C-alpha positions in Angstrom: 49.5 164.2 125.5 50.6 163.3 129.0 53.9 164.7 130.0 55.4 162.4 132.7 58.3 163.6 134.8 60.8 160.9 135.7 61.4 162.4 139.1 57.7 162.0 140.0 57.8 158.4 138.7 60.8 157.7 140.9 58.9 159.3 143.9 56.0 156.9 143.4 58.3 153.9 143.2 60.1 154.9 146.3 56.9 155.4 148.3 55.6 152.0 147.1 58.9 150.3 148.1 59.2 152.1 151.5 55.4 152.2 152.3 56.0 155.6 153.8 56.2 159.2 152.7 58.9 159.8 155.4 61.1 156.8 154.4 60.7 157.7 150.7 61.9 161.2 151.4 64.9 159.9 153.2 65.7 157.5 150.4 65.4 160.3 147.8 67.3 162.8 150.0 64.3 165.2 149.8 61.9 166.7 152.3 58.6 165.0 153.0 56.5 168.0 151.8 58.4 167.8 148.5 57.6 164.1 148.2 53.9 164.7 148.9 53.8 167.5 146.3 55.4 165.3 143.6 52.8 162.7 144.1 50.0 165.2 144.1 51.2 166.6 140.8 51.6 163.1 139.3 48.0 162.3 140.3 46.8 165.6 138.7 48.7 164.8 135.5 47.2 161.3 135.2 43.8 162.4 136.5 44.0 159.2 138.7 44.2 158.7 142.5 47.3 156.7 143.2 47.7 156.7 147.0 45.2 156.3 149.8 45.9 158.7 152.6 44.6 159.3 156.1 45.4 162.7 157.6 48.3 163.0 155.1 49.8 159.6 156.0 50.4 156.9 153.5 48.0 153.9 153.8 48.4 152.0 150.6 48.4 152.3 146.8 45.0 152.6 145.2 43.9 150.0 142.6 44.9 152.6 140.0 48.2 153.1 141.8 48.9 149.4 141.8 48.1 149.2 138.1 50.3 152.2 137.3 53.3 151.1 139.4 54.8 148.6 136.9 54.3 151.2 134.1 56.1 153.7 136.2 59.0 151.3 136.7 59.3 150.5 133.0 59.3 154.2 132.1 61.9 155.0 134.8 64.1 152.1 133.5 63.7 153.3 129.9 64.6 156.8 130.9 67.7 155.6 132.7 68.8 153.5 129.7 68.2 156.5 127.5 70.3 158.7 129.8 73.2 156.3 129.7 73.0 156.2 125.9 73.0 160.0 125.7 76.0 160.2 128.1 77.8 157.7 125.9 77.0 159.7 122.8 78.2 162.9 124.5 81.4 161.2 125.5 82.0 160.0 122.0 81.1 163.4 120.6 83.6 165.1 122.9 86.3 162.7 121.9 85.9 163.5 118.2 87.6 166.3 116.3 87.1 167.2 112.6 89.8 169.6 111.4 89.4 171.2 108.0 92.7 172.2 106.4 93.9 174.1 103.4 95.8 171.4 101.5 98.8 173.7 101.2 99.4 173.4 104.9 100.5 169.7 104.3 103.9 171.1 103.3 104.4 173.1 106.5 106.6 171.0 108.9 105.4 173.0 111.9 101.8 172.2 111.1 102.6 168.5 110.8 104.5 168.6 114.1 101.5 170.1 115.9 99.2 167.4 114.5 101.7 164.6 115.5 102.0 166.0 119.0 98.2 166.2 119.4 97.7 162.6 118.1 100.3 161.3 120.5 98.8 163.2 123.5 95.2 162.1 122.8 95.6 158.6 121.2 92.0 157.5 121.8 90.6 160.4 119.9 88.5 160.0 116.8 90.5 162.5 114.7 89.6 163.3 111.1 91.5 165.8 108.9 89.7 166.9 105.7 91.4 168.8 102.9 89.3 171.5 101.2 89.7 174.8 99.5 89.5 177.8 101.8 86.0 178.9 100.6 84.7 175.4 101.4 86.5 175.5 104.8 84.7 178.7 105.8 81.3 177.3 104.7 82.0 174.0 106.6 82.9 175.8 109.8 79.8 177.8 109.6 77.6 174.8 109.0 79.2 172.7 111.8 80.9 170.2 109.5 84.3 171.2 110.9 85.2 171.9 114.5 88.2 173.9 113.5 89.8 175.0 110.3 93.4 175.9 109.4 93.6 178.2 106.4 94.8 181.4 104.9 94.0 184.8 106.3 92.2 187.1 106.0 89.0 185.6 107.3 85.8 186.8 105.6 83.7 186.3 108.7 84.3 188.8 111.6 82.5 186.5 114.0 85.2 183.7 113.8 87.9 183.5 116.4 91.3 183.5 114.9 94.6 182.1 116.2 97.5 183.1 113.9 100.0 180.2 113.6 102.3 180.4 110.6 103.6 183.1 108.3 105.4 182.4 105.1 106.9 184.9 102.7 105.6 184.6 99.1 108.1 184.2 96.3 108.0 184.1 92.6 108.7 180.6 91.3 109.8 180.7 87.7 110.1 177.8 85.3 113.8 177.3 84.5 113.1 177.6 80.8 112.2 181.3 81.2 114.2 182.1 84.4 116.8 184.0 82.4 114.2 186.7 81.8 114.2 187.4 85.5 117.8 187.7 86.7 118.2 187.1 90.4 120.4 190.1 90.7 117.9 192.4 89.1 114.6 192.4 91.2 113.2 195.1 88.9 113.0 192.5 86.1 109.9 191.0 87.6 108.0 194.4 87.4 104.9 194.0 85.3 105.5 190.2 84.8 102.5 188.0 83.9 101.9 185.7 86.9 99.8 182.5 87.1 97.6 182.4 90.2 94.7 180.4 91.5 91.2 181.6 90.7 89.7 184.2 93.0 87.0 181.8 94.1 89.7 179.8 95.9 89.8 182.5 98.6 88.3 185.9 97.5 89.4 187.7 100.6 93.0 186.5 100.3 93.3 187.5 96.6 91.9 190.9 97.4 94.6 191.4 100.0 97.2 189.9 97.7 96.5 192.3 94.8 96.8 195.2 97.2 100.1 193.9 98.6 101.6 193.3 95.2 100.4 196.5 93.6 103.9 198.1 93.6 105.2 195.2 91.4 102.4 195.8 88.8 102.1 192.1 88.2 99.6 190.9 85.6 97.3 188.1 86.8 96.5 185.0 84.8 94.1 182.5 86.4 95.0 178.8 86.5 92.1 176.7 85.0 92.4 174.1 87.8 92.0 175.1 91.4 94.7 173.2 93.3 98.2 174.0 94.5 99.7 171.1 92.6 97.9 172.1 89.4 99.2 175.6 89.8 102.8 174.4 89.8 102.2 172.1 86.8 100.5 174.8 84.7 103.2 177.3 85.6 105.8 174.9 84.0 103.5 174.0 81.1 102.7 177.6 80.3 106.2 178.9 81.2 104.7 181.5 83.6 106.0 182.5 87.0 103.7 181.7 90.0 103.4 182.8 93.6 104.1 180.4 96.5 105.8 180.1 99.8 109.1 178.3 99.6 108.1 174.6 100.0 111.0 173.3 98.0 112.2 171.2 100.9 108.9 169.4 100.8 108.2 169.5 97.0 111.3 168.4 95.0 109.7 169.6 91.7 109.9 173.2 93.0 113.7 172.8 92.9 113.9 170.6 89.8 111.7 172.6 87.5 111.7 176.2 88.9 113.9 179.0 90.3 112.9 181.3 93.1 112.9 185.1 92.9 111.7 188.0 95.0 108.2 189.4 94.2 109.7 192.8 93.5 108.0 194.8 96.2 109.8 197.1 98.6 109.0 194.9 101.6 108.4 191.1 101.8 104.8 189.9 101.1 104.0 187.5 103.9 100.9 185.2 103.9 99.4 184.2 107.2 97.8 180.9 108.1 95.6 180.7 111.2 93.5 178.2 113.1 89.9 179.4 113.2 86.7 178.5 115.1 83.2 179.6 115.6 81.8 181.1 118.8 79.6 179.0 121.1 79.8 175.5 122.6 82.7 173.4 121.4 83.8 169.8 121.7 86.4 169.1 124.4 88.7 167.7 121.7 88.6 170.9 119.7 89.4 172.9 122.9 92.4 170.6 123.5 93.7 171.1 120.0 93.2 174.9 120.2 95.0 175.1 123.5 97.9 173.0 122.3 98.2 175.2 119.2 98.2 178.3 121.4 101.0 176.9 123.6 103.2 175.6 120.8 102.6 178.0 118.0 105.6 179.2 116.0 105.2 181.9 113.5 107.6 181.1 110.8 108.7 183.3 107.9 110.4 181.6 105.0 113.7 183.3 104.2 114.8 183.9 100.6 117.1 181.2 99.2 
């Protein structure tokens, strides 16, 4: 297979147009020896004489050279068309951002303000937000499906770069039908309570951390059969079991209508951390812009007890 270098093709075209090695070198902004060497290499690659020379001076194209010249022009034009298409593709790729998010973050006003600010700053961007469970977010970031992800810490992959953004204190949300069993003025009443939580597969590293953080409260864990935040709230009411959540009552009216909030019963608050994460290596410009904007505007917010 013949490997043709477009620079050598352009050199031949310039020599044919200028009828001179010297003039072709000036046109290409190269030295005359470089031009001569390019033609010599092209002739060796094709195993064809392309130029008649006398004492190193250009005389004319050989018959093979005249036959090859239109081929060289077509190849050079095709290469230039391909280059423009690749540049357009790179521009489009750099102007695209795929952000994977934990659906729970939808209820964080600070997260939504960041996204709104980014969209208004970069209006021409192709911006896609995909809601997934944390385990799928980590897999998607690793595979390249996502440029960035916003999800719960801790991160199971030490190689990811992490930008902590939001911290929310976890509370017990108790269905009103059984709230009398957990008086607000008696935090010890929640000790040993049976609590409904999402399945470990939702985010294994987080639940490992959470069990350790809540160990002083001796809570008993019951897994929700459906793995979504809304399902967790619905099942908690249906099964009359407390569940754990940040205080999103201002965003989710049912949390106020159906449930009451209590402390988790530990000596110090249990605070869950959400962070923006990215892989090492080359990144789209749009992802860099979002990361930098998040760095400048980040607010770590801890929900206060009601």
